C-alpha positions in Angstrom: -6.3 -37.2 -6.4 -5.3 -38.1 -10.0 -8.0 -35.9 -11.5 -7.0 -32.8 -9.5 -3.4 -33.3 -10.5 -4.4 -33.6 -14.1 -6.5 -30.5 -13.9 -3.8 -28.6 -12.2 -1.3 -29.6 -15.0 -3.8 -28.6 -17.7 -4.4 -25.2 -16.1 -0.6 -24.6 -15.8 -0.1 -25.4 -19.5 -3.0 -23.1 -20.4 -1.6 -20.3 -18.2 1.8 -20.7 -19.8 0.3 -20.6 -23.3 -1.7 -17.5 -22.3 1.4 -15.8 -21.0 3.4 -16.5 -24.1 0.8 -15.7 -26.8 -0.1 -11.9 -27.0 -3.0 -12.6 -29.4 -4.5 -15.2 -27.0 -4.0 -12.9 -24.1 -5.9 -10.1 -25.9 -8.8 -12.4 -26.7 -8.9 -13.7 -23.1 -8.9 -10.2 -21.5 -11.6 -9.1 -24.0 -13.8 -12.1 -23.1 -13.3 -11.5 -19.4 -14.1 -7.8 -19.7 -17.2 -8.3 -22.0 -18.7 -11.6 -20.8 -17.4 -12.8 -17.4 -17.2 -9.5 -15.5 -20.8 -8.3 -16.3 -22.2 -11.7 -15.3 -20.2 -11.8 -12.1 -21.4 -8.3 -11.2 -25.0 -9.3 -11.9 -24.7 -12.5 -9.8 -23.1 -10.4 -7.0 -26.0 -8.0 -7.1 -28.5 -10.9 -6.7 -26.5 -12.6 -3.9 -25.6 -9.5 -1.9 -29.1 -9.1 -0.1 -29.0 -12.7 1.0 -25.5 -12.4 2.3 -26.5 -9.2 4.2 -29.5 -11.0 5.7 -27.3 -13.9 6.8 -24.8 -11.6 8.3 -27.4 -9.7 10.3 -29.0 -12.9 11.5 -25.6 -14.2 12.7 -24.9 -10.9 14.5 -28.3 -11.1 16.3 -27.8 -14.7 17.2 -24.4 -14.1 18.7 -25.7 -11.0 20.5 -28.6 -12.9 22.0 -26.4 -15.8 23.0 -23.8 -13.6 24.7 -26.4 -11.6 26.6 -27.7 -14.8 28.2 -24.3 -16.3 29.2 -20.9 -15.2 30.4 -18.5 -15.3 27.5 -15.5 -16.4 29.7 -17.4 -19.3 31.3 -19.7 -20.6 28.6 -18.1 -19.9 25.2 -19.0 -23.4 23.9 -22.6 -23.0 25.0 -22.8 -19.5 23.4 -21.6 -20.8 20.1 -23.9 -23.8 20.2 -26.9 -21.5 21.1 -26.1 -19.1 18.2 -25.7 -22.1 15.9 -29.1 -23.5 16.9 -30.8 -20.1 16.5 -29.3 -19.6 13.1 -30.3 -23.1 12.0 -33.8 -22.6 13.2 -34.2 -19.2 11.5 -33.1 -20.6 8.1 -35.7 -23.4 8.3 -38.6 -21.0 8.3 
């Protein structure tokens, strides 16, 4: 609790300093544009296929679970079956 409050205060002070100092603001925007943004784009490109696979697996698991059970009657069972199927598919 104390550490998070301390970090929040440090970030607020840093943001205030950044807002007041045009030279620092220019350096920060340059660093974001030249270093952080390209790295973030590269990481997103690497992560995107895995996210798509997980999304497709979740869709299939929900579709399979809903085809076996009535949604109105067994929604808890449907969610549990979809969860089990997803969990088992990621263990392979």
